[in-house]
Backbone bond lengths (Angstrom), bond angles and torsions (degrees), N, CA, C in turn:
res aa  C-N    CA-C-N  psi(-1)  N-CA   C-N-CA  omega(-1)  CA-C   N-CA-C  phi
1 M - - - 1.463 - - 1.526 109.23 -
2 R 1.326 114.96 133.86 1.462 120.06 -178.72 1.532 109.47 -114.01
3 I 1.332 116.19 120.02 1.462 122.18 177.92 1.523 107.58 -111.09
4 V 1.327 115.32 132.34 1.459 121.29 -174.31 1.524 109.99 -124.11
5 I 1.322 116.02 139.88 1.461 122.53 167.94 1.519 106.03 -112.60
6 T 1.323 116.72 111.15 1.466 118.98 -176.34 1.516 111.72 -70.12
7 D 1.335 116.86 -38.66 1.458 121.00 -177.83 1.526 108.29 -168.01
8 H 1.322 116.92 153.22 1.466 120.49 178.97 1.520 109.13 -164.53
9 N 1.355 114.84 167.09 1.467 121.12 177.45 1.528 111.06 -125.50
10 F 1.312 117.68 27.09 1.461 121.34 -176.18 1.526 110.62 -89.96
11 S 1.325 114.83 156.05 1.467 118.95 179.51 1.518 112.20 -78.25
12 D 1.319 116.79 -27.23 1.469 120.16 175.31 1.520 108.61 -151.81
13 L 1.317 115.76 169.35 1.464 122.27 -175.52 1.527 110.46 -123.33
14 R 1.325 115.96 42.46 1.470 119.97 -174.20 1.524 112.48 -58.44
15 Y 1.326 116.78 -48.64 1.464 119.48 -176.82 1.529 111.35 -65.37
16 E 1.328 116.04 -40.36 1.454 119.36 -179.69 1.534 111.59 -66.42
17 R 1.346 115.76 -40.43 1.462 119.03 179.94 1.532 111.03 -67.76
18 E 1.329 116.27 -39.19 1.462 119.61 178.61 1.526 110.92 -63.49
19 T 1.323 117.22 -40.70 1.465 120.83 178.96 1.519 110.58 -65.60
20 A 1.330 116.39 -45.26 1.466 119.70 179.94 1.525 110.43 -60.91
21 A 1.326 116.91 -43.00 1.464 119.98 179.59 1.521 111.11 -63.10
22 A 1.334 117.14 -41.05 1.465 120.37 -179.96 1.523 111.73 -64.68
23 L 1.321 115.98 -29.77 1.471 120.52 179.87 1.528 112.14 -89.82
24 G 1.324 117.02 -4.05 1.460 120.18 -176.28 1.509 112.07 66.72
25 A 1.341 115.61 33.42 1.466 120.77 -173.81 1.517 110.80 -109.58
26 Q 1.322 114.59 160.37 1.457 121.31 173.21 1.532 108.73 -89.82
27 L 1.329 116.25 136.04 1.457 121.31 177.80 1.518 108.51 -110.26
28 H 1.344 115.44 124.99 1.461 121.21 -178.18 1.522 109.09 -118.92
29 E 1.330 116.30 127.95 1.457 122.53 -175.83 1.528 110.26 -109.73
30 F 1.344 116.18 132.96 1.456 121.81 -179.86 1.527 109.97 -132.00
31 D 1.306 114.70 173.73 1.468 121.74 173.82 1.528 108.05 -130.23
32 A 1.321 115.17 60.18 1.463 121.13 -175.11 1.519 111.05 -77.35
33 K 1.302 115.92 131.27 1.462 121.19 177.73 1.528 111.86 -120.05
34 T 1.308 117.52 -31.90 1.460 121.50 -178.26 1.526 110.43 -103.07
35 E 1.330 115.40 167.25 1.460 119.30 177.51 1.527 111.07 -60.64
36 T 1.318 116.32 -43.00 1.468 119.91 -179.38 1.523 111.01 -60.70
37 E 1.319 116.79 -44.03 1.470 120.54 178.98 1.524 110.76 -65.26
38 A 1.337 117.05 -37.71 1.460 120.14 179.27 1.522 111.06 -66.37
39 I 1.326 117.14 -41.07 1.471 121.05 179.46 1.523 110.17 -59.51
40 E 1.320 116.50 -47.22 1.470 119.67 -179.43 1.525 111.22 -66.06
41 A 1.323 117.47 -35.73 1.466 120.72 -178.55 1.520 111.33 -66.12
42 V 1.327 117.80 -42.25 1.469 120.79 -171.40 1.521 113.23 -93.10
43 R 1.311 117.84 3.07 1.459 119.38 -176.99 1.534 110.72 -58.78
44 G 1.332 115.77 122.26 1.460 121.41 179.48 1.515 114.40 75.35
45 A 1.332 117.90 14.72 1.464 120.53 -177.35 1.526 111.44 -77.15
46 D 1.332 115.39 142.94 1.462 121.87 172.04 1.526 111.15 -96.24
47 I 1.336 116.03 -34.89 1.466 122.31 177.28 1.526 106.91 -135.14
48 T 1.328 115.67 130.61 1.464 120.62 -179.24 1.522 109.98 -124.88
49 F 1.329 116.19 122.27 1.463 121.79 168.20 1.527 107.15 -90.47
50 V 1.333 117.43 134.23 1.462 119.86 179.84 1.514 109.77 -136.24
51 N 1.321 115.34 139.46 1.452 121.21 173.71 1.528 108.51 -101.75
52 F 1.339 117.95 -84.55 1.457 120.54 -178.49 1.527 113.77 -113.87
53 A 1.315 119.07 -4.76 1.458 120.68 -178.41 1.532 110.36 -58.99
54 P 1.343 118.23 143.37 1.468 120.81 179.77 1.525 111.64 -75.60
55 I 1.320 115.72 112.91 1.462 120.29 178.70 1.527 107.05 -98.99
56 T 1.313 114.49 85.57 1.457 123.35 -175.60 1.525 110.52 -87.12
57 A 1.331 115.43 179.30 1.463 120.10 176.79 1.527 110.73 -58.02
58 A 1.335 115.87 -39.43 1.466 119.17 -179.88 1.524 111.41 -66.75
59 A 1.320 117.18 -39.02 1.463 120.36 177.99 1.522 110.49 -66.38
60 L 1.318 116.88 -42.40 1.470 120.49 179.02 1.517 110.98 -62.95
61 A 1.342 116.46 -36.98 1.465 120.45 179.93 1.522 112.03 -66.06
62 A 1.324 116.87 -22.06 1.467 120.19 179.69 1.524 112.57 -81.30
63 M 1.336 116.91 -13.90 1.466 120.59 179.14 1.521 110.38 -82.67
64 N 1.326 115.85 167.96 1.460 120.13 172.57 1.526 109.55 -66.99
65 S 1.316 116.75 155.47 1.460 122.21 -168.31 1.527 113.92 -64.16
66 D 1.321 118.40 -27.97 1.464 120.54 -179.11 1.531 111.30 -111.73
67 A 1.313 115.71 31.82 1.468 120.80 -176.98 1.520 111.26 -68.78
68 V 1.322 114.64 163.47 1.464 122.71 175.27 1.522 107.95 -124.72
69 V 1.338 115.78 131.83 1.460 122.15 176.53 1.525 108.24 -107.11
70 I 1.322 116.71 129.20 1.467 121.65 179.67 1.514 108.36 -118.44
71 R 1.332 116.32 115.70 1.472 121.58 -179.88 1.516 109.45 -85.85
72 Y 1.322 116.37 125.11 1.455 120.91 173.63 1.534 108.34 -69.88
73 G 1.320 118.07 90.23 1.448 120.19 178.16 1.511 112.53 138.95
74 I 1.325 114.67 -171.46 1.457 121.62 -176.06 1.523 110.71 -88.81
75 G 1.325 116.68 -52.19 1.462 121.04 -178.11 1.517 111.48 -73.18
76 F 1.320 115.43 158.59 1.467 120.29 -178.99 1.521 110.48 -144.46
77 D 1.338 117.05 29.05 1.458 119.47 -176.84 1.524 113.30 -75.05
78 N 1.330 119.05 -5.32 1.460 120.39 172.76 1.522 112.22 -90.76
79 V 1.347 116.68 6.72 1.466 121.83 177.54 1.527 108.27 -116.22
80 D 1.316 117.09 130.06 1.466 121.90 178.36 1.528 108.62 -77.94
81 L 1.335 115.93 94.62 1.467 120.25 -175.03 1.516 112.26 -66.30
82 D 1.325 117.29 -37.35 1.467 119.65 -179.62 1.525 110.47 -63.91
83 A 1.332 116.02 -44.75 1.468 119.65 178.59 1.525 110.72 -64.58
84 A 1.324 116.89 -37.78 1.459 120.45 177.70 1.524 110.62 -62.30
85 A 1.339 116.51 -43.72 1.463 120.05 179.82 1.520 110.84 -62.27
86 R 1.320 116.30 -42.27 1.473 119.65 179.28 1.518 111.61 -64.60
87 S 1.322 116.76 -30.31 1.468 121.11 -178.20 1.521 112.86 -88.27
88 G 1.336 117.12 -4.49 1.459 120.12 -177.78 1.511 113.33 76.98
89 I 1.326 116.50 18.67 1.472 121.76 -178.71 1.521 109.26 -96.96
90 R 1.324 115.79 127.41 1.459 120.22 177.79 1.525 110.08 -87.18
91 V 1.333 114.40 139.76 1.463 121.67 179.62 1.525 108.10 -117.24
92 C 1.318 116.05 130.85 1.468 121.85 -179.06 1.524 109.59 -121.95
93 N 1.318 115.44 153.24 1.462 120.28 171.25 1.520 109.02 -123.67
94 V 1.324 115.94 -177.22 1.463 121.67 177.18 1.532 106.31 -126.54
95 P 1.337 117.64 86.03 1.460 120.76 -168.75 1.520 115.71 -78.82
96 D 1.310 117.84 -11.31 1.459 119.72 -168.71 1.518 114.52 -125.67
97 Y 1.325 117.39 19.87 1.463 118.74 -174.65 1.517 112.88 -78.17
98 G 1.354 117.78 -28.34 1.457 118.64 -173.19 1.514 113.38 -147.69
99 A 1.325 117.29 32.66 1.464 120.16 -177.73 1.527 111.19 -58.22
100 D 1.324 116.76 -42.69 1.460 119.88 -179.02 1.528 111.63 -64.49
101 T 1.329 116.53 -37.45 1.467 120.23 -179.51 1.518 110.92 -65.97
102 V 1.324 117.16 -43.56 1.465 120.59 178.76 1.528 110.15 -65.62
103 A 1.333 116.27 -41.65 1.466 119.65 178.43 1.530 110.51 -61.81
104 D 1.325 117.62 -40.24 1.468 120.69 176.52 1.524 110.62 -57.95
105 H 1.329 115.62 -43.50 1.464 121.00 -178.41 1.526 110.17 -65.29
106 A 1.334 116.52 -44.09 1.462 120.54 -179.32 1.523 111.07 -61.53
107 V 1.319 116.28 -45.94 1.466 119.95 -179.02 1.527 110.81 -66.89
108 T 1.312 117.22 -37.16 1.468 120.22 176.36 1.524 110.42 -58.79
109 L 1.329 116.64 -45.98 1.459 120.10 178.85 1.529 111.36 -63.63
110 I 1.337 116.81 -41.76 1.466 120.61 179.73 1.526 110.70 -59.97
111 L 1.327 116.86 -46.36 1.460 120.48 -178.09 1.530 111.62 -69.22
112 M 1.323 116.70 -38.09 1.465 119.69 178.29 1.525 110.88 -63.77
113 L 1.340 115.99 -39.48 1.462 119.45 -179.68 1.518 111.86 -71.04
114 T 1.317 116.66 -50.52 1.464 119.26 -174.35 1.533 112.03 -68.20
115 R 1.328 117.17 -29.66 1.461 120.28 176.65 1.530 112.11 -91.18
116 K 1.332 117.04 -1.28 1.466 123.61 177.30 1.523 111.86 56.10
117 I 1.324 115.17 41.69 1.471 121.23 -176.07 1.522 111.40 -62.54
118 V 1.342 116.80 -46.59 1.467 119.59 -177.20 1.519 110.74 -66.06
119 A 1.332 117.11 -41.33 1.465 119.98 -179.98 1.529 111.05 -62.23
120 F 1.328 117.33 -45.45 1.470 120.21 177.68 1.530 110.83 -62.86
121 D 1.322 116.32 -42.69 1.467 120.03 -178.63 1.522 111.38 -61.28
122 R 1.339 116.70 -42.63 1.459 119.43 -178.57 1.526 111.53 -63.56
123 I 1.324 116.18 -37.87 1.466 120.12 179.25 1.529 110.49 -65.63
124 V 1.328 116.22 -49.26 1.462 120.13 -177.70 1.525 110.79 -67.56
125 S 1.322 117.47 -40.79 1.467 121.00 -179.74 1.525 111.77 -65.18
126 A 1.318 116.34 -25.84 1.468 120.07 178.67 1.521 112.35 -82.75
127 G 1.340 116.48 2.72 1.453 120.23 176.74 1.508 114.64 90.48
128 R 1.324 116.45 8.65 1.460 119.65 -179.58 1.535 110.33 -104.73
129 W 1.309 115.43 172.30 1.465 121.62 178.64 1.525 107.12 -144.38
130 V 1.317 116.22 135.34 1.465 118.87 -179.08 1.516 109.52 -134.64
131 S 1.310 114.99 159.06 1.457 119.50 168.82 1.523 107.97 -70.15
132 P 1.343 118.68 138.22 1.469 119.83 179.57 1.519 113.66 -53.44
133 T 1.324 117.33 -30.46 1.461 119.68 -177.72 1.524 112.88 -70.38
134 E 1.329 117.42 -12.71 1.470 119.67 177.38 1.519 111.70 -68.23
135 L 1.329 117.23 -18.23 1.470 120.45 175.59 1.522 111.13 -104.13
136 A 1.312 116.76 18.71 1.462 120.74 -180.00 1.537 110.24 -59.72
137 P 1.354 114.96 151.41 1.468 126.80 2.20 1.521 112.34 -92.16
138 V 1.303 115.52 149.24 1.464 122.36 166.76 1.518 106.14 -119.96
139 R 1.325 115.70 112.81 1.462 120.99 -176.54 1.529 111.37 -82.19
140 A 1.311 115.47 144.79 1.462 119.66 168.77 1.525 108.59 -67.18
141 S 1.312 116.71 149.82 1.466 120.07 178.13 1.521 111.20 -56.03
142 S 1.329 116.52 -38.07 1.457 120.68 -177.75 1.525 112.66 -67.96
143 A 1.338 116.80 -16.15 1.460 121.55 178.53 1.520 112.04 -104.79
144 T 1.339 116.17 12.52 1.464 121.50 -174.13 1.526 110.23 -118.10
145 T 1.322 115.20 130.88 1.464 121.21 176.86 1.518 109.38 -101.18
146 V 1.312 115.80 122.14 1.461 121.64 175.08 1.520 107.79 -98.65
147 G 1.322 116.12 125.79 1.457 121.76 177.14 1.511 110.84 -104.25
148 L 1.320 115.94 125.87 1.456 121.60 179.61 1.525 109.26 -102.03
149 L 1.310 116.76 121.98 1.458 121.01 173.43 1.523 107.28 -95.37
150 G 1.335 115.49 91.34 1.452 121.21 -174.71 1.510 111.42 109.09
151 T 1.344 115.61 134.81 1.471 120.26 -177.24 1.525 111.24 -131.29
152 G 1.324 115.59 44.86 1.452 119.47 173.53 1.519 110.30 -78.56
153 R 1.325 116.29 -158.46 1.465 120.34 -177.13 1.524 112.04 -54.11
154 I 1.335 116.24 -46.98 1.465 119.47 -175.05 1.521 110.24 -73.41
155 G 1.320 117.32 -39.62 1.452 119.88 177.81 1.517 111.92 -59.61
156 L 1.339 116.12 -44.57 1.467 119.59 179.32 1.527 111.58 -68.79
157 A 1.331 116.64 -37.88 1.467 119.30 177.50 1.526 110.51 -64.28
158 T 1.323 116.72 -35.94 1.459 120.50 176.31 1.522 110.40 -65.62
159 A 1.334 116.66 -44.56 1.465 120.72 178.74 1.522 111.55 -60.27
160 T 1.329 116.55 -41.55 1.465 121.00 179.98 1.525 111.05 -59.99
161 R 1.322 116.94 -37.96 1.459 121.00 -179.78 1.532 111.85 -75.09
162 L 1.328 116.93 -31.42 1.461 120.22 -176.73 1.526 113.01 -81.06
163 R 1.324 116.23 -29.15 1.462 119.66 -172.22 1.534 112.92 -56.75
164 P 1.336 120.79 -42.70 1.479 119.16 -179.40 1.529 114.04 -62.36
165 F 1.330 117.61 -19.79 1.459 120.21 178.99 1.524 111.72 -78.79
166 G 1.329 117.49 -14.26 1.453 120.25 178.00 1.508 115.45 94.77
167 F 1.331 118.80 8.54 1.453 121.15 177.18 1.530 110.73 -63.36
168 E 1.323 116.97 144.33 1.458 120.25 166.56 1.519 107.45 -78.72
169 L 1.329 117.09 132.66 1.454 121.78 -175.71 1.518 110.51 -114.86
170 I 1.325 116.05 122.15 1.454 121.68 172.49 1.518 107.80 -125.99
171 A 1.322 117.08 161.41 1.458 119.42 -176.91 1.511 110.79 -153.56
172 Y 1.326 113.91 152.21 1.466 121.29 168.35 1.515 107.50 -116.85
173 D 1.326 115.47 123.27 1.453 121.80 176.22 1.528 106.77 -159.80
174 P 1.331 118.69 106.03 1.464 120.72 -175.89 1.523 113.70 -65.41
175 F 1.330 117.53 -12.20 1.457 121.07 -178.28 1.530 112.71 -103.44
176 A 1.317 117.44 -0.97 1.461 120.70 -175.23 1.525 111.38 -86.54
177 D 1.334 115.03 151.86 1.463 122.43 177.51 1.530 108.97 -92.78
178 E 1.325 116.15 128.08 1.461 120.66 -174.94 1.521 112.00 -60.42
179 R 1.336 117.20 -41.89 1.462 120.32 -178.57 1.527 110.74 -67.35
180 A 1.320 116.51 -41.89 1.464 120.10 179.48 1.527 110.65 -63.82
181 M 1.323 117.06 -39.50 1.463 119.96 178.97 1.531 110.84 -65.86
182 A 1.316 116.50 -38.90 1.466 120.12 179.37 1.522 111.10 -59.75
183 E 1.329 116.54 -34.70 1.460 120.50 178.44 1.535 111.60 -64.74
184 H 1.325 115.73 -23.29 1.468 120.95 177.25 1.526 111.53 -95.88
185 G 1.330 117.09 7.17 1.452 120.19 -179.94 1.512 114.03 77.05
186 I 1.330 116.64 21.90 1.466 121.83 -175.88 1.524 109.43 -112.78
187 T 1.323 116.35 133.74 1.460 121.72 174.60 1.527 108.81 -101.80
188 L 1.329 116.61 123.93 1.462 120.49 177.48 1.522 110.05 -77.72
189 V 1.331 116.21 137.16 1.458 122.24 179.35 1.523 108.72 -136.56
190 S 1.326 116.61 171.15 1.456 120.92 175.74 1.530 109.66 -72.74
191 L 1.328 115.81 166.30 1.462 119.47 179.00 1.528 110.82 -62.43
192 T 1.316 116.46 -42.51 1.466 119.98 179.06 1.523 110.96 -61.16
193 E 1.340 116.90 -45.87 1.458 120.24 -179.80 1.518 111.24 -64.92
194 L 1.312 116.62 -34.64 1.467 119.69 177.87 1.520 110.20 -56.89
195 F 1.332 116.68 -50.08 1.467 119.46 -179.39 1.525 111.49 -67.74
196 E 1.328 117.71 -37.45 1.458 120.57 -176.13 1.525 113.51 -69.83
197 R 1.333 117.50 -30.39 1.468 120.81 -173.77 1.522 113.94 -101.22
198 T 1.310 117.59 -14.55 1.463 120.86 -167.44 1.525 113.01 -82.59
199 H 1.323 115.77 126.44 1.465 121.17 171.13 1.531 110.91 -86.21
200 V 1.332 116.42 -32.69 1.464 121.83 177.98 1.519 107.90 -133.61
201 M 1.323 116.59 115.21 1.461 121.45 179.22 1.528 109.06 -96.64
202 S 1.346 116.59 125.90 1.464 121.45 177.56 1.519 108.15 -120.03
203 L 1.318 116.59 124.00 1.458 122.25 -172.52 1.527 111.04 -94.62
204 H 1.339 114.95 130.49 1.471 120.79 -179.27 1.528 110.27 -144.28
205 A 1.318 116.56 42.54 1.464 121.69 -176.78 1.524 110.00 -116.66
206 P 1.342 117.08 155.01 1.463 120.21 175.68 1.523 110.56 -75.37
207 A 1.313 115.93 163.55 1.462 121.18 175.91 1.526 108.61 -85.95
208 T 1.315 116.78 109.85 1.464 123.34 178.30 1.520 108.61 -134.09
209 D 1.318 116.15 176.49 1.465 119.64 175.90 1.527 110.79 -59.98
210 R 1.331 116.84 -34.30 1.466 120.94 -177.49 1.522 112.37 -74.50
211 T 1.325 117.26 -30.04 1.466 119.74 -176.24 1.525 113.32 -100.42
212 H 1.331 117.77 -5.33 1.468 120.15 -177.75 1.525 110.39 -58.87
213 R 1.344 116.17 122.65 1.459 123.45 -179.82 1.534 111.93 52.48
214 I 1.317 116.62 38.30 1.464 120.24 178.99 1.527 110.77 -67.45
215 V 1.322 116.12 -26.98 1.463 120.48 171.72 1.525 106.82 -91.83
216 N 1.335 115.30 93.39 1.452 122.28 -175.40 1.520 109.37 -128.34
217 A 1.312 116.11 -179.61 1.465 119.80 -176.42 1.523 111.70 -59.42
218 E 1.329 117.26 -40.18 1.462 120.59 -178.38 1.518 111.40 -63.68
219 N 1.319 117.33 -46.94 1.462 119.65 -178.83 1.527 112.46 -73.96
220 L 1.318 117.50 -34.76 1.463 119.85 177.16 1.531 110.73 -62.20
221 A 1.321 116.45 -33.93 1.464 120.17 -179.53 1.523 112.35 -66.63
222 K 1.329 117.60 -18.04 1.464 121.69 178.88 1.531 112.20 -81.84
223 M 1.327 117.61 -17.54 1.454 120.98 -174.01 1.521 111.51 -75.17
224 P 1.332 118.06 152.69 1.469 120.64 174.37 1.524 110.38 -56.87
225 F 1.310 116.39 142.03 1.464 120.31 179.22 1.525 108.84 -60.92
226 G 1.329 116.28 132.35 1.461 120.86 -179.89 1.518 113.96 86.04
227 A 1.335 116.82 22.92 1.467 121.09 179.37 1.530 110.48 -79.10
228 Y 1.333 114.95 174.43 1.465 121.51 179.90 1.529 109.64 -125.80
229 L 1.328 115.37 154.53 1.465 121.96 178.02 1.516 109.04 -130.74
230 V 1.349 115.73 133.17 1.465 121.88 175.36 1.520 107.84 -127.06
231 N 1.332 116.31 130.73 1.467 120.13 177.81 1.517 110.58 -130.65
232 T 1.337 115.28 108.89 1.474 121.60 172.67 1.515 109.41 -116.61
233 S 1.321 116.85 19.55 1.461 121.71 -173.56 1.529 111.49 -101.75
234 R 1.332 117.15 -93.91 1.460 122.08 179.47 1.520 108.38 -133.75
235 G 1.317 116.01 138.14 1.453 120.22 -178.51 1.512 113.93 -61.96
236 A 1.335 116.82 -30.16 1.462 120.75 -175.85 1.519 113.15 -66.63
237 L 1.330 118.31 -11.84 1.464 120.87 178.69 1.527 112.01 -73.32
238 V 1.320 117.49 -16.18 1.466 121.47 -167.65 1.530 111.16 -121.15
239 D 1.328 115.09 132.57 1.455 121.55 168.73 1.528 106.11 -85.68
240 E 1.315 116.73 101.36 1.459 121.29 -172.59 1.525 112.70 -65.18
241 D 1.333 117.68 -33.26 1.458 119.93 177.74 1.527 110.76 -67.50
242 A 1.348 116.43 -38.83 1.463 120.26 177.17 1.525 110.81 -65.60
243 V 1.321 116.70 -37.21 1.466 120.97 177.73 1.528 110.22 -65.00
244 L 1.317 116.47 -43.32 1.469 119.79 178.31 1.527 110.61 -60.65
245 A 1.334 116.62 -43.33 1.463 120.11 178.71 1.533 110.98 -63.07
246 A 1.332 116.49 -38.76 1.473 120.28 179.32 1.519 110.80 -68.08
247 L 1.326 118.40 -34.25 1.466 121.16 174.62 1.527 110.76 -65.70
248 D 1.319 115.92 -43.96 1.466 120.10 -178.67 1.524 111.76 -64.37
249 S 1.335 116.17 -34.08 1.465 120.08 -178.40 1.527 112.56 -83.02
250 G 1.325 117.23 -15.34 1.455 121.45 -175.65 1.509 113.43 90.34
251 R 1.333 117.29 -5.54 1.467 119.37 175.63 1.519 109.48 -55.30
252 L 1.332 116.66 -43.58 1.454 122.12 169.83 1.522 108.56 -102.38
253 A 1.337 115.90 126.74 1.457 120.15 177.36 1.516 111.54 -81.47
254 G 1.318 116.64 -19.71 1.454 120.31 179.90 1.507 110.99 -176.81
255 V 1.323 115.70 159.67 1.460 121.70 176.78 1.512 109.62 -137.35
256 G 1.324 115.79 149.50 1.459 122.72 171.32 1.507 107.45 -125.61
257 L 1.317 117.37 107.57 1.455 122.09 -173.23 1.524 110.46 -119.59
258 D 1.325 115.25 127.87 1.461 120.90 177.81 1.522 111.84 -109.66
259 V 1.333 117.12 -18.15 1.461 121.64 -176.82 1.519 109.43 -129.27
260 F 1.332 115.21 151.27 1.455 121.13 -173.37 1.535 109.16 -143.39
261 D 1.318 115.42 165.09 1.464 120.44 177.69 1.523 108.74 -143.04
262 P 1.349 117.13 108.13 1.462 126.92 1.47 1.530 111.32 -82.51
263 E 1.320 114.31 173.52 1.457 120.90 174.57 1.524 109.22 -114.96
264 P 1.331 117.47 139.94 1.468 125.74 -1.50 1.528 112.09 -73.72
265 L 1.325 115.77 161.85 1.456 121.17 174.81 1.522 108.44 -59.25
266 A 1.339 115.90 136.75 1.467 120.49 -178.33 1.525 111.02 -52.18
267 A 1.314 115.62 138.01 1.464 121.31 -175.20 1.524 112.11 -60.31
268 D 1.339 116.84 -27.88 1.459 119.71 -177.48 1.523 113.02 -101.58
269 H 1.342 117.40 10.77 1.465 118.56 179.93 1.522 109.85 -69.90
270 G 1.325 115.96 139.67 1.453 121.34 -176.44 1.512 114.76 -61.60
271 L 1.325 117.98 -22.72 1.460 120.17 178.74 1.526 111.58 -62.80
272 R 1.329 117.04 -31.51 1.468 119.80 -175.98 1.533 111.84 -62.59
273 A 1.310 116.53 -33.12 1.460 119.91 -175.77 1.516 112.90 -104.75
274 H 1.316 117.92 2.38 1.454 119.04 -174.92 1.524 110.49 -74.03
275 P 1.316 118.04 131.47 1.473 120.43 -175.90 1.523 113.76 -67.47
276 N 1.323 117.91 -18.29 1.463 120.42 -178.11 1.524 112.78 -106.34
277 A 1.320 116.04 19.27 1.462 120.74 177.61 1.521 110.31 -114.31
278 I 1.327 116.05 126.60 1.464 122.15 171.85 1.523 106.45 -104.38
279 L 1.324 116.86 118.85 1.455 121.59 -174.24 1.528 110.29 -120.95
280 T 1.330 115.70 133.91 1.460 120.96 174.05 1.526 108.41 -127.70
281 P 1.333 118.38 150.67 1.469 122.16 -167.87 1.532 114.20 -88.42
282 H 1.327 117.37 64.47 1.465 122.46 -178.33 1.526 108.83 52.64
283 A 1.327 114.44 53.72 1.463 121.05 -174.07 1.519 113.21 -112.92
284 A 1.339 118.05 -0.69 1.469 119.84 -173.86 1.522 112.52 -61.27
285 F 1.313 117.42 -29.86 1.461 121.48 -177.66 1.522 112.53 -74.58
286 Y 1.329 116.76 -16.11 1.456 119.42 -163.47 1.521 114.58 -86.41
287 S 1.304 114.56 123.78 1.453 125.88 156.90 1.524 104.54 -151.37
288 E 1.294 117.13 159.79 1.464 118.77 179.49 1.524 110.45 -58.58
289 E 1.326 115.53 -38.62 1.466 119.97 -177.50 1.520 111.13 -69.29
290 S 1.342 117.12 -40.94 1.462 119.02 -177.91 1.523 111.17 -67.17
291 L 1.329 117.90 -37.01 1.464 119.53 178.37 1.518 111.70 -65.11
292 L 1.329 116.35 -41.33 1.466 119.33 177.62 1.527 110.64 -64.13
293 N 1.342 116.77 -40.37 1.463 119.75 176.51 1.515 111.18 -61.50
294 L 1.335 115.96 -41.82 1.462 120.34 -179.60 1.521 110.75 -59.91
295 Q 1.312 117.11 -50.09 1.460 119.78 -178.91 1.526 111.78 -65.22
296 R 1.327 115.94 -42.06 1.464 119.08 -179.34 1.527 111.65 -62.95
297 L 1.326 116.75 -46.84 1.464 120.07 -178.16 1.525 111.37 -67.94
298 A 1.335 116.74 -37.95 1.466 119.57 177.07 1.525 110.64 -65.08
299 A 1.334 116.32 -42.29 1.464 119.80 179.56 1.522 111.15 -66.63
300 E 1.324 117.97 -36.80 1.465 120.04 177.03 1.525 111.05 -64.52
301 E 1.331 116.74 -36.97 1.466 119.55 176.54 1.521 110.27 -65.20
302 A 1.327 116.51 -39.88 1.462 120.07 177.16 1.523 110.79 -62.67
303 G 1.330 116.62 -38.43 1.461 119.29 177.63 1.513 111.43 -61.98
304 R 1.338 117.16 -41.97 1.466 119.98 177.56 1.517 110.75 -63.33
305 A 1.339 116.15 -41.33 1.460 119.47 179.09 1.524 110.87 -62.40
306 G 1.318 116.29 -44.31 1.455 120.01 -178.46 1.518 113.91 -66.49
307 R 1.329 116.44 -29.38 1.470 120.98 179.40 1.520 112.77 -90.73
308 G 1.325 116.81 -1.69 1.455 120.33 179.96 1.512 113.73 74.94
309 E 1.330 117.49 23.88 1.461 122.19 -179.83 1.530 110.53 -90.70
310 P 1.327 117.94 161.82 1.471 120.23 176.26 1.528 110.29 -57.82
311 L 1.318 115.28 139.79 1.455 120.63 -179.43 1.525 110.58 -88.24
312 R 1.324 116.20 151.04 1.459 121.29 -173.35 1.519 113.17 -82.46
313 C 1.334 117.35 -38.10 1.469 119.69 -169.56 1.529 111.87 -136.13
314 V 1.315 117.00 62.71 1.464 121.37 176.70 1.526 108.62 -79.11
315 V 1.327 117.17 131.01 1.455 120.94 -176.85 1.527 112.64 -107.80
316 N 1.324 117.38 -2.42 1.462 119.39 176.36 1.526 108.65 -133.17
317 A 1.303 115.82 167.86 1.468 121.27 -179.54 1.528 108.26 -122.61
318 P 1.335 118.56 100.35 1.459 120.50 179.47 1.520 110.96 -55.17
319 L 1.325 115.58 138.05 1.451 121.13 -179.15 1.527 110.05 -73.40
320 P 1.346 117.57 144.55 1.469 119.78 179.20 1.521 110.61 -66.11
321 S 1.311 114.85 150.58 1.471 120.44 179.50 1.527 109.65 -66.02
322 A 1.330 115.76 145.71 1.470 120.46 -179.59 1.522 109.61 -70.10
């Protein structure tokens, strides 16, 4: 049995090595960044761990026919799911390793933006002093509507953290149950109403054809003047040029962005220097505990795959053989 790690950012691979040893398998570690490097890394693989390497149709074709791909993380848009299904290859993710950590990051950005913490800090750090009203308006939490685009694990964890502050919570999620959302203090609304009513938009949706660039100039124009945007989900949800234009016009009073498309954000992009943008380098997932959970859960999935047991988090359905 051949187990491959195409790429990773971990300090050690203890869980992966322990799983490989228990299965009597060889573990091969790579740092694949391109399609060509990924193809060579996964050639003949039975189990593949992948972080950001492109797992294209050609890469999948290089694996064994009943291979399993395990994505280190929640999203899996760097894996060609259709090609995997045609090849009979199952693709798994790890959806629950760090939901609380990402929610913490999202709420931190929301509070920093709505309380204008960075703006006040820059003024004071520059040696100046202003009346707080010079940065008006600053809304009370009870007068602020937070709109959630997506109500999965992270969206709900974010709502749970925001509710004690008194924010009104609304959400758009075509797959959510209205009664279940009400139990979390969330009112489901249409996509149009979400943009029209939201003072702070927090994104918690996967990158799909339906959500690609869903935050665009047209939808941003529907938001209340002086609204905020937070994205700890996927960069592909946001048209970054439209966001920059909305910041310049004042339509958006500020943004907190942790993810970008592509990554890293271009060095000369205007968002990097914008005074009302708080940017973090795809770090919302990170805590020491969440990384250990990620590796442990991914390695446990690999163990199930190697033993021929049912998998916990399959995200595609391999097509039956002809």
